[in-house]
A tleap script that builds the chain and sets N, CA, C and O, in Angstrom:
source leaprc.protein.ff14SB
mol = sequence {
  NMET SER SER VAL ILE SER ILE THR ASP THR
  GLU PHE GLU THR GLU VAL LEU LYS ALA GLU
  GLN PRO VAL LEU VAL TYR PHE TRP ALA SER
  TRP CYS GLY PRO CYS ARG LEU VAL SER PRO
  SER VAL ASN SER VAL ALA ASP THR TYR SER
  ASP ARG LEU LYS VAL ALA LYS MET GLU ILE
  ASP PRO ASN PRO ALA THR VAL LYS LYS TYR
  GLN VAL GLU GLY VAL PRO ALA LEU ILE LEU
  PHE LYS ASN GLY GLU VAL ALA GLY MET HIE
  GLU GLY ALA ILE GLY LYS GLN LYS LEU GLU
  SER LEU VAL GLU THR TYR LEU SER CSER
}
set mol.1.N position { -10.889 -1.425 14.957 }
set mol.1.CA position { -11.065 -1.730 13.091 }
set mol.1.C position { -10.147 -0.752 12.490 }
set mol.1.O position { -9.997 0.313 13.089 }
set mol.2.N position { -9.508 -0.962 11.386 }
set mol.2.CA position { -8.437 -0.654 10.429 }
set mol.2.C position { -9.009 0.348 9.370 }
set mol.2.O position { -9.128 -0.469 8.457 }
set mol.3.N position { -9.334 1.216 8.972 }
set mol.3.CA position { -9.049 2.075 8.482 }
set mol.3.C position { -8.673 1.775 6.463 }
set mol.3.O position { -8.830 2.444 5.442 }
set mol.4.N position { -8.273 0.759 6.711 }
set mol.4.CA position { -7.553 -0.260 5.111 }
set mol.4.C position { -8.688 -0.712 4.343 }
set mol.4.O position { -9.524 -1.510 4.767 }
set mol.5.N position { -8.692 -0.159 3.162 }
set mol.5.CA position { -9.603 -0.528 2.442 }
set mol.5.C position { -8.906 -1.558 1.156 }
set mol.5.O position { -7.798 -1.352 0.662 }
set mol.6.N position { -9.633 -2.443 0.850 }
set mol.6.CA position { -9.353 -3.645 0.238 }
set mol.6.C position { -9.837 -3.307 -1.204 }
set mol.6.O position { -10.989 -2.874 -1.233 }
set mol.7.N position { -9.081 -3.432 -2.646 }
set mol.7.CA position { -9.372 -2.640 -3.763 }
set mol.7.C position { -8.950 -4.054 -4.837 }
set mol.7.O position { -8.030 -4.858 -4.694 }
set mol.8.N position { -9.741 -3.998 -5.652 }
set mol.8.CA position { -9.174 -5.061 -6.895 }
set mol.8.C position { -8.608 -3.607 -8.437 }
set mol.8.O position { -8.502 -2.392 -8.597 }
set mol.9.N position { -8.443 -4.806 -9.110 }
set mol.9.CA position { -8.097 -4.040 -10.575 }
set mol.9.C position { -9.268 -2.830 -10.612 }
set mol.9.O position { -9.158 -1.656 -10.258 }
set mol.10.N position { -10.438 -3.547 -11.174 }
set mol.10.CA position { -11.142 -2.264 -11.649 }
set mol.10.C position { -11.164 -1.553 -10.619 }
set mol.10.O position { -12.319 -1.148 -10.752 }
set mol.11.N position { -10.801 -1.062 -9.668 }
set mol.11.CA position { -11.383 -0.063 -8.480 }
set mol.11.C position { -9.855 0.682 -8.401 }
set mol.11.O position { -9.737 1.704 -7.726 }
set mol.12.N position { -8.690 0.107 -9.133 }
set mol.12.CA position { -7.637 1.204 -8.940 }
set mol.12.C position { -7.083 2.338 -8.976 }
set mol.12.O position { -6.253 2.962 -8.315 }
set mol.13.N position { -7.987 2.550 -10.290 }
set mol.13.CA position { -7.848 3.799 -11.220 }
set mol.13.C position { -8.554 4.899 -9.775 }
set mol.13.O position { -8.016 5.693 -9.003 }
set mol.14.N position { -9.736 4.500 -9.926 }
set mol.14.CA position { -10.728 5.658 -8.923 }
set mol.14.C position { -10.036 5.916 -7.763 }
set mol.14.O position { -9.566 7.046 -7.630 }
set mol.15.N position { -9.846 4.927 -6.716 }
set mol.15.CA position { -9.456 4.645 -5.248 }
set mol.15.C position { -8.108 4.916 -5.305 }
set mol.15.O position { -7.874 5.401 -4.198 }
set mol.16.N position { -7.055 4.893 -5.947 }
set mol.16.CA position { -5.580 5.256 -5.984 }
set mol.16.C position { -5.269 6.363 -7.033 }
set mol.16.O position { -4.569 7.285 -6.615 }
set mol.17.N position { -5.723 6.424 -8.467 }
set mol.17.CA position { -4.787 7.432 -9.506 }
set mol.17.C position { -5.519 8.415 -9.456 }
set mol.17.O position { -5.071 9.388 -10.062 }
set mol.18.N position { -6.727 8.583 -8.842 }
set mol.18.CA position { -7.660 9.793 -8.775 }
set mol.18.C position { -7.952 10.133 -7.474 }
set mol.18.O position { -8.480 11.239 -7.356 }
set mol.19.N position { -7.754 9.474 -6.404 }
set mol.19.CA position { -7.554 10.352 -4.970 }
set mol.19.C position { -7.138 11.577 -4.719 }
set mol.19.O position { -6.284 12.189 -5.360 }
set mol.20.N position { -7.933 12.079 -3.469 }
set mol.20.CA position { -7.178 13.831 -3.317 }
set mol.20.C position { -5.424 13.487 -2.466 }
set mol.20.O position { -4.272 13.919 -2.471 }
set mol.21.N position { -6.299 12.400 -1.810 }
set mol.21.CA position { -4.670 12.397 -0.959 }
set mol.21.C position { -3.373 11.227 -1.147 }
set mol.21.O position { -3.679 10.260 -1.846 }
set mol.22.N position { -2.519 11.235 -0.806 }
set mol.22.CA position { -1.256 10.070 -1.118 }
set mol.22.C position { -2.400 8.657 -0.706 }
set mol.22.O position { -3.427 8.726 -0.031 }
set mol.23.N position { -1.940 7.720 -1.216 }
set mol.23.CA position { -2.651 6.698 -1.329 }
set mol.23.C position { -1.222 5.458 -1.045 }
set mol.23.O position { -0.359 5.425 -1.922 }
set mol.24.N position { -1.079 4.538 0.147 }
set mol.24.CA position { -0.310 3.695 0.277 }
set mol.24.C position { -1.154 2.355 0.249 }
set mol.24.O position { -2.075 1.929 0.946 }
set mol.25.N position { -0.267 1.731 -1.150 }
set mol.25.CA position { -1.263 0.724 -1.843 }
set mol.25.C position { -0.215 -0.565 -1.063 }
set mol.25.O position { 0.981 -0.378 -1.287 }
set mol.26.N position { -0.529 -1.789 -0.215 }
set mol.26.CA position { -0.191 -3.112 0.395 }
set mol.26.C position { -0.408 -4.062 -0.973 }
set mol.26.O position { -1.473 -4.054 -1.591 }
set mol.27.N position { 0.462 -4.680 -1.267 }
set mol.27.CA position { 0.432 -5.857 -2.133 }
set mol.27.C position { 0.404 -6.881 -1.315 }
set mol.27.O position { 1.106 -6.800 -0.307 }
set mol.28.N position { -0.450 -8.158 -1.548 }
set mol.28.CA position { 0.088 -9.021 -0.330 }
set mol.28.C position { -1.050 -10.381 -0.862 }
set mol.28.O position { -2.064 -10.421 -1.560 }
set mol.29.N position { -0.387 -11.199 -0.246 }
set mol.29.CA position { -0.947 -13.179 -1.076 }
set mol.29.C position { -1.713 -13.891 -0.077 }
set mol.29.O position { -1.139 -14.078 0.996 }
set mol.30.N position { -2.727 -14.266 -0.191 }
set mol.30.CA position { -2.879 -15.144 1.133 }
set mol.30.C position { -1.829 -16.435 1.675 }
set mol.30.O position { -1.745 -16.787 2.852 }
set mol.31.N position { -1.186 -16.943 0.714 }
set mol.31.CA position { -0.128 -17.531 1.291 }
set mol.31.C position { 1.145 -17.204 1.323 }
set mol.31.O position { 2.019 -18.047 1.121 }
set mol.32.N position { 1.475 -15.620 1.645 }
set mol.32.CA position { 2.795 -14.896 1.835 }
set mol.32.C position { 2.938 -15.165 3.317 }
set mol.32.O position { 2.146 -14.399 3.865 }
set mol.33.N position { 3.563 -15.881 4.219 }
set mol.33.CA position { 4.263 -15.533 5.395 }
set mol.33.C position { 4.477 -13.994 5.878 }
set mol.33.O position { 3.798 -13.521 6.790 }
set mol.34.N position { 5.521 -13.222 5.160 }
set mol.34.CA position { 5.815 -11.979 5.491 }
set mol.34.C position { 4.822 -10.898 5.513 }
set mol.34.O position { 4.777 -9.844 6.148 }
set mol.35.N position { 3.881 -11.546 4.481 }
set mol.35.CA position { 2.665 -10.460 4.109 }
set mol.35.C position { 2.002 -10.613 6.075 }
set mol.35.O position { 1.473 -9.576 6.476 }
set mol.36.N position { 2.040 -11.389 6.756 }
set mol.36.CA position { 1.060 -11.726 8.122 }
set mol.36.C position { 1.536 -11.020 8.536 }
set mol.36.O position { 0.891 -10.105 9.049 }
set mol.37.N position { 3.122 -11.013 8.570 }
set mol.37.CA position { 4.099 -9.909 9.592 }
set mol.37.C position { 3.461 -8.533 9.492 }
set mol.37.O position { 2.935 -7.824 10.350 }
set mol.38.N position { 3.738 -8.301 7.699 }
set mol.38.CA position { 3.661 -6.966 7.725 }
set mol.38.C position { 1.967 -6.501 8.148 }
set mol.38.O position { 2.002 -5.413 8.723 }
set mol.39.N position { 0.903 -6.897 8.048 }
set mol.39.CA position { -0.327 -6.503 7.970 }
set mol.39.C position { -0.738 -5.992 9.312 }
set mol.39.O position { -1.612 -5.125 9.278 }
set mol.40.N position { -0.240 -6.387 10.621 }
set mol.40.CA position { -0.465 -5.070 11.514 }
set mol.40.C position { 0.344 -3.958 11.694 }
set mol.40.O position { -0.009 -3.058 12.456 }
set mol.41.N position { 1.201 -3.923 11.192 }
set mol.41.CA position { 2.333 -2.458 10.718 }
set mol.41.C position { 1.577 -2.008 9.756 }
set mol.41.O position { 1.895 -0.829 9.605 }
set mol.42.N position { 0.518 -2.372 8.814 }
set mol.42.CA position { 0.442 -1.356 7.804 }
set mol.42.C position { -1.256 -1.141 8.518 }
set mol.42.O position { -1.969 -0.223 8.115 }
set mol.43.N position { -1.625 -1.900 9.358 }
set mol.43.CA position { -2.905 -1.524 9.720 }
set mol.43.C position { -3.076 -0.056 10.368 }
set mol.43.O position { -3.815 0.894 10.111 }
set mol.44.N position { -1.961 -0.319 11.424 }
set mol.44.CA position { -1.475 0.843 12.327 }
set mol.44.C position { -1.465 1.907 11.581 }
set mol.44.O position { -2.179 2.893 11.762 }
set mol.45.N position { -0.506 1.732 10.543 }
set mol.45.CA position { -0.048 3.328 9.723 }
set mol.45.C position { -1.548 4.020 9.195 }
set mol.45.O position { -1.938 5.176 9.354 }
set mol.46.N position { -2.259 2.822 8.482 }
set mol.46.CA position { -3.679 3.370 8.087 }
set mol.46.C position { -4.390 4.485 9.302 }
set mol.46.O position { -4.599 5.677 9.079 }
set mol.47.N position { -4.631 3.915 10.349 }
set mol.47.CA position { -4.664 4.285 11.747 }
set mol.47.C position { -4.468 5.399 12.172 }
set mol.47.O position { -5.452 6.087 12.444 }
set mol.48.N position { -3.317 5.854 12.336 }
set mol.48.CA position { -2.284 6.670 12.820 }
set mol.48.C position { -2.210 7.906 11.717 }
set mol.48.O position { -2.116 9.087 12.051 }
set mol.49.N position { -2.278 7.344 10.076 }
set mol.49.CA position { -2.249 8.821 9.234 }
set mol.49.C position { -3.769 8.757 8.320 }
set mol.49.O position { -3.735 9.273 7.203 }
set mol.50.N position { -4.576 8.372 8.608 }
set mol.50.CA position { -5.836 8.406 8.332 }
set mol.50.C position { -6.354 9.885 7.913 }
set mol.50.O position { -7.054 10.262 6.973 }
set mol.51.N position { -5.745 10.558 8.961 }
set mol.51.CA position { -6.141 12.103 8.395 }
set mol.51.C position { -5.230 12.499 6.869 }
set mol.51.O position { -5.778 13.316 6.130 }
set mol.52.N position { -4.160 12.044 6.522 }
set mol.52.CA position { -3.250 12.390 5.532 }
set mol.52.C position { -2.985 11.453 4.929 }
set mol.52.O position { -2.053 11.565 4.133 }
set mol.53.N position { -3.566 10.355 5.026 }
set mol.53.CA position { -3.122 8.887 3.906 }
set mol.53.C position { -4.068 8.367 3.871 }
set mol.53.O position { -4.895 8.241 4.774 }
set mol.54.N position { -4.108 7.792 2.289 }
set mol.54.CA position { -5.567 6.705 2.052 }
set mol.54.C position { -4.881 5.341 2.304 }
set mol.54.O position { -3.904 5.608 1.603 }
set mol.55.N position { -4.660 4.304 2.672 }
set mol.55.CA position { -4.227 2.743 3.141 }
set mol.55.C position { -5.284 1.971 2.169 }
set mol.55.O position { -6.496 2.108 2.332 }
set mol.56.N position { -4.716 1.128 1.118 }
set mol.56.CA position { -5.194 0.392 0.427 }
set mol.56.C position { -4.495 -0.615 0.379 }
set mol.56.O position { -3.270 -0.555 0.274 }
set mol.57.N position { -5.435 -2.159 0.477 }
set mol.57.CA position { -4.411 -3.434 0.391 }
set mol.57.C position { -5.072 -3.928 -1.158 }
set mol.57.O position { -6.190 -3.733 -1.635 }
set mol.58.N position { -3.992 -4.574 -1.648 }
set mol.58.CA position { -4.708 -5.034 -3.079 }
set mol.58.C position { -3.607 -6.609 -3.398 }
set mol.58.O position { -2.419 -6.619 -3.718 }
set mol.59.N position { -4.529 -7.787 -3.165 }
set mol.59.CA position { -4.357 -9.353 -3.171 }
set mol.59.C position { -3.434 -9.571 -4.465 }
set mol.59.O position { -3.853 -8.973 -5.456 }
set mol.60.N position { -2.550 -10.129 -4.601 }
set mol.60.CA position { -1.677 -9.911 -6.117 }
set mol.60.C position { -2.718 -11.418 -6.587 }
set mol.60.O position { -3.669 -10.919 -7.190 }
set mol.61.N position { -2.794 -12.012 -6.577 }
set mol.61.CA position { -3.238 -13.310 -7.086 }
set mol.61.C position { -4.576 -12.716 -8.123 }
set mol.61.O position { -4.352 -12.363 -9.281 }
set mol.62.N position { -5.882 -12.678 -7.545 }
set mol.62.CA position { -6.762 -11.810 -8.502 }
set mol.62.C position { -6.916 -10.863 -9.554 }
set mol.62.O position { -7.664 -10.871 -10.531 }
set mol.63.N position { -5.815 -9.807 -9.050 }
set mol.63.CA position { -5.487 -8.921 -9.806 }
set mol.63.C position { -4.400 -8.580 -10.640 }
set mol.63.O position { -3.732 -7.552 -10.527 }
set mol.64.N position { -4.255 -9.383 -11.398 }
set mol.64.CA position { -2.772 -8.978 -12.581 }
set mol.64.C position { -2.221 -7.868 -12.864 }
set mol.64.O position { -1.131 -7.400 -12.537 }
set mol.65.N position { -3.207 -7.406 -13.613 }
set mol.65.CA position { -3.328 -6.253 -14.301 }
set mol.65.C position { -2.815 -5.202 -13.700 }
set mol.65.O position { -1.943 -4.555 -14.280 }
set mol.66.N position { -3.259 -4.840 -12.436 }
set mol.66.CA position { -2.138 -3.556 -11.982 }
set mol.66.C position { -0.888 -3.773 -11.298 }
set mol.66.O position { -0.050 -2.911 -11.033 }
set mol.67.N position { -0.796 -6.065 -10.811 }
set mol.67.CA position { 0.085 -5.814 -10.278 }
set mol.67.C position { 1.877 -5.900 -11.576 }
set mol.67.O position { 3.067 -5.877 -11.260 }
set mol.68.N position { 1.180 -5.998 -13.009 }
set mol.68.CA position { 1.886 -6.531 -13.416 }
set mol.68.C position { 2.414 -4.518 -14.373 }
set mol.68.O position { 3.544 -4.096 -14.618 }
set mol.69.N position { 1.410 -4.010 -14.563 }
set mol.69.CA position { 1.748 -2.614 -14.711 }
set mol.69.C position { 2.571 -1.933 -13.869 }
set mol.69.O position { 3.210 -0.991 -14.337 }
set mol.70.N position { 2.717 -2.306 -12.377 }
set mol.70.CA position { 3.608 -1.531 -11.117 }
set mol.70.C position { 4.839 -2.380 -11.054 }
set mol.70.O position { 5.651 -2.115 -10.168 }
set mol.71.N position { 5.128 -3.546 -12.029 }
set mol.71.CA position { 6.162 -4.375 -11.872 }
set mol.71.C position { 6.722 -4.971 -10.382 }
set mol.71.O position { 7.920 -5.104 -10.137 }
set mol.72.N position { 5.491 -5.345 -9.314 }
set mol.72.CA position { 5.184 -5.942 -8.049 }
set mol.72.C position { 5.811 -7.541 -8.270 }
set mol.72.O position { 5.155 -8.455 -8.769 }
set mol.73.N position { 6.797 -7.624 -7.931 }
set mol.73.CA position { 7.789 -9.235 -8.173 }
set mol.73.C position { 7.597 -9.832 -7.074 }
set mol.73.O position { 7.370 -11.042 -7.062 }
set mol.74.N position { 7.651 -9.103 -5.958 }
set mol.74.CA position { 7.353 -9.700 -4.567 }
set mol.74.C position { 6.609 -9.457 -3.639 }
set mol.74.O position { 6.711 -8.315 -3.189 }
set mol.75.N position { 5.819 -10.174 -3.132 }
set mol.75.CA position { 5.153 -9.783 -1.646 }
set mol.75.C position { 5.511 -10.106 -0.456 }
set mol.75.O position { 5.818 -11.278 -0.235 }
set mol.76.N position { 5.552 -9.090 0.628 }
set mol.76.CA position { 4.864 -8.216 0.679 }
set mol.76.C position { 5.408 -6.469 -0.149 }
set mol.76.O position { 6.518 -5.943 -0.068 }
set mol.77.N position { 4.538 -6.105 -0.664 }
set mol.77.CA position { 5.200 -4.791 -1.401 }
set mol.77.C position { 3.759 -3.692 -1.318 }
set mol.77.O position { 2.549 -3.920 -1.354 }
set mol.78.N position { 4.587 -2.404 -1.189 }
set mol.78.CA position { 4.122 -1.396 -0.632 }
set mol.78.C position { 4.517 -0.308 -1.625 }
set mol.78.O position { 5.716 -0.253 -1.899 }
set mol.79.N position { 3.729 0.530 -2.181 }
set mol.79.CA position { 4.119 1.176 -3.439 }
set mol.79.C position { 3.168 2.901 -2.697 }
set mol.79.O position { 1.966 2.872 -2.433 }
set mol.80.N position { 3.800 3.841 -2.554 }
set mol.80.CA position { 2.811 5.532 -2.079 }
set mol.80.C position { 2.819 5.792 -3.460 }
set mol.80.O position { 3.736 5.885 -4.277 }
set mol.81.N position { 1.261 5.916 -3.567 }
set mol.81.CA position { 1.439 6.816 -4.864 }
set mol.81.C position { 1.207 8.801 -4.154 }
set mol.81.O position { 0.736 9.117 -3.062 }
set mol.82.N position { 1.569 9.451 -4.913 }
set mol.82.CA position { 0.862 10.837 -4.925 }
set mol.82.C position { 0.740 11.372 -6.074 }
set mol.82.O position { 1.665 11.345 -6.886 }
set mol.83.N position { -0.430 11.947 -6.322 }
set mol.83.CA position { -0.840 13.103 -7.240 }
set mol.83.C position { -1.172 12.022 -8.855 }
set mol.83.O position { -1.214 12.422 -10.019 }
set mol.84.N position { -1.327 10.832 -8.408 }
set mol.84.CA position { -1.509 9.698 -9.283 }
set mol.84.C position { 0.133 8.818 -10.376 }
set mol.84.O position { 0.273 8.247 -11.458 }
set mol.85.N position { 1.141 9.290 -9.029 }
set mol.85.CA position { 2.193 9.084 -9.858 }
set mol.85.C position { 3.090 7.901 -8.230 }
set mol.85.O position { 2.684 7.844 -7.069 }
set mol.86.N position { 4.233 7.220 -8.806 }
set mol.86.CA position { 4.458 6.630 -7.800 }
set mol.86.C position { 5.343 7.324 -7.403 }
set mol.86.O position { 6.191 7.878 -8.102 }
set mol.87.N position { 5.200 7.381 -5.828 }
set mol.87.CA position { 6.321 8.498 -5.228 }
set mol.87.C position { 7.542 7.462 -4.090 }
set mol.87.O position { 8.570 7.817 -3.513 }
set mol.88.N position { 7.045 6.518 -4.130 }
set mol.88.CA position { 7.847 5.486 -3.489 }
set mol.88.C position { 7.645 4.095 -3.049 }
set mol.88.O position { 6.562 3.875 -2.507 }
set mol.89.N position { 8.637 2.910 -3.196 }
set mol.89.CA position { 7.834 1.645 -3.076 }
set mol.89.C position { 9.099 0.832 -2.720 }
set mol.89.O position { 10.186 1.078 -3.242 }
set mol.90.N position { 8.885 -0.293 -1.675 }
set mol.90.CA position { 9.641 -1.100 -1.149 }
set mol.90.C position { 8.769 -2.404 -1.398 }
set mol.90.O position { 7.542 -2.503 -1.411 }
set mol.91.N position { 9.659 -3.294 -1.574 }
set mol.91.CA position { 9.481 -4.984 -1.341 }
set mol.91.C position { 9.996 -5.641 -0.208 }
set mol.91.O position { 11.001 -5.359 0.444 }
set mol.92.N position { 8.749 -7.040 0.031 }
set mol.92.CA position { 9.659 -7.118 1.068 }
set mol.92.C position { 9.543 -7.113 2.538 }
set mol.92.O position { 8.867 -6.085 2.507 }
set mol.93.N position { 9.614 -7.361 3.751 }
set mol.93.CA position { 9.403 -7.385 4.917 }
set mol.93.C position { 9.201 -6.065 5.750 }
set mol.93.O position { 10.150 -5.437 5.282 }
set mol.94.N position { 8.759 -5.403 6.451 }
set mol.94.CA position { 9.070 -4.287 6.790 }
set mol.94.C position { 8.740 -3.905 7.767 }
set mol.94.O position { 7.572 -4.272 7.897 }
set mol.95.N position { 9.154 -3.166 8.902 }
set mol.95.CA position { 9.039 -3.405 10.574 }
set mol.95.C position { 8.432 -1.576 10.508 }
set mol.95.O position { 8.817 -0.618 9.837 }
set mol.96.N position { 7.361 -1.729 11.527 }
set mol.96.CA position { 6.347 -0.618 12.060 }
set mol.96.C position { 6.911 0.385 11.599 }
set mol.96.O position { 6.409 1.086 10.721 }
set mol.97.N position { 8.429 0.662 12.318 }
set mol.97.CA position { 9.161 2.155 12.331 }
set mol.97.C position { 9.476 2.172 11.490 }
set mol.97.O position { 8.777 2.998 10.903 }
set mol.98.N position { 10.281 1.722 10.739 }
set mol.98.CA position { 10.331 1.763 9.006 }
set mol.98.C position { 9.513 2.161 8.341 }
set mol.98.O position { 9.799 3.195 7.737 }
set mol.99.N position { 8.077 1.551 8.106 }
set mol.99.CA position { 7.470 1.444 7.541 }
set mol.99.C position { 6.757 3.020 7.671 }
set mol.99.O position { 6.497 3.581 6.606 }
set mol.100.N position { 6.423 3.773 9.034 }
set mol.100.CA position { 6.143 4.879 9.561 }
set mol.100.C position { 7.256 5.872 8.962 }
set mol.100.O position { 6.972 6.913 8.370 }
set mol.101.N position { 8.262 5.516 9.141 }
set mol.101.CA position { 9.500 6.715 8.724 }
set mol.101.C position { 9.202 6.548 7.016 }
set mol.101.O position { 9.389 7.614 6.430 }
set mol.102.N position { 8.821 5.536 6.220 }
set mol.102.CA position { 8.682 5.787 4.906 }
set mol.102.C position { 7.836 6.675 4.564 }
set mol.102.O position { 8.021 7.497 3.667 }
set mol.103.N position { 6.503 6.543 5.492 }
set mol.103.CA position { 5.772 7.033 5.253 }
set mol.103.C position { 5.848 8.927 5.496 }
set mol.103.O position { 5.722 9.874 4.719 }
set mol.104.N position { 6.061 8.834 6.674 }
set mol.104.CA position { 6.758 10.700 6.950 }
set mol.104.C position { 7.529 10.825 6.171 }
set mol.104.O position { 6.833 11.398 5.332 }
set mol.105.N position { 8.706 10.729 5.627 }
set mol.105.CA position { 9.421 10.871 4.456 }
set mol.105.C position { 8.803 11.925 3.252 }
set mol.105.O position { 9.169 13.035 2.864 }
set mol.106.N position { 7.329 10.730 2.733 }
set mol.106.CA position { 6.824 10.897 1.307 }
set mol.106.C position { 5.704 12.321 1.719 }
set mol.106.O position { 5.538 13.376 1.107 }
set mol.107.N position { 5.160 11.884 2.819 }
set mol.107.CA position { 4.081 13.059 3.027 }
set mol.107.C position { 4.418 14.225 3.517 }
set mol.107.O position { 3.629 15.169 3.468 }
set mol.108.N position { 5.905 14.357 4.177 }
set mol.108.CA position { 6.381 15.966 4.181 }
set mol.108.C position { 7.201 16.488 3.341 }
set mol.108.O position { 7.759 17.547 3.627 }
set mol.109.N position { 7.442 15.834 2.113 }
set mol.109.CA position { 7.751 16.147 0.963 }
set mol.109.C position { 6.582 16.768 -0.207 }
set mol.109.O position { 6.945 17.067 -1.345 }
savepdb mol mol.pdb
quit
């Protein structure tokens, strides 16, 4: 079982911006082929870093407010938030190792 939570526009502030620990938000769409390739890596990172990182996924189509606010133009997209601020962002498919090193970079800074 993965420790990734699904969130919506209405839950974004509570689950991401007010979170005690860093949060990786994975923006995806059901029609997105590359999203299906990235999902297992996101789940793996959620499990590996569950003690230091919260991982949330947000489907873009039903949640236009957050997508617009953070200018998500392509999926899959990953945004890492620390203390309610954007700490890092990646758009497009990403491999598990690259995703892990991205997360490591922000967790150690």
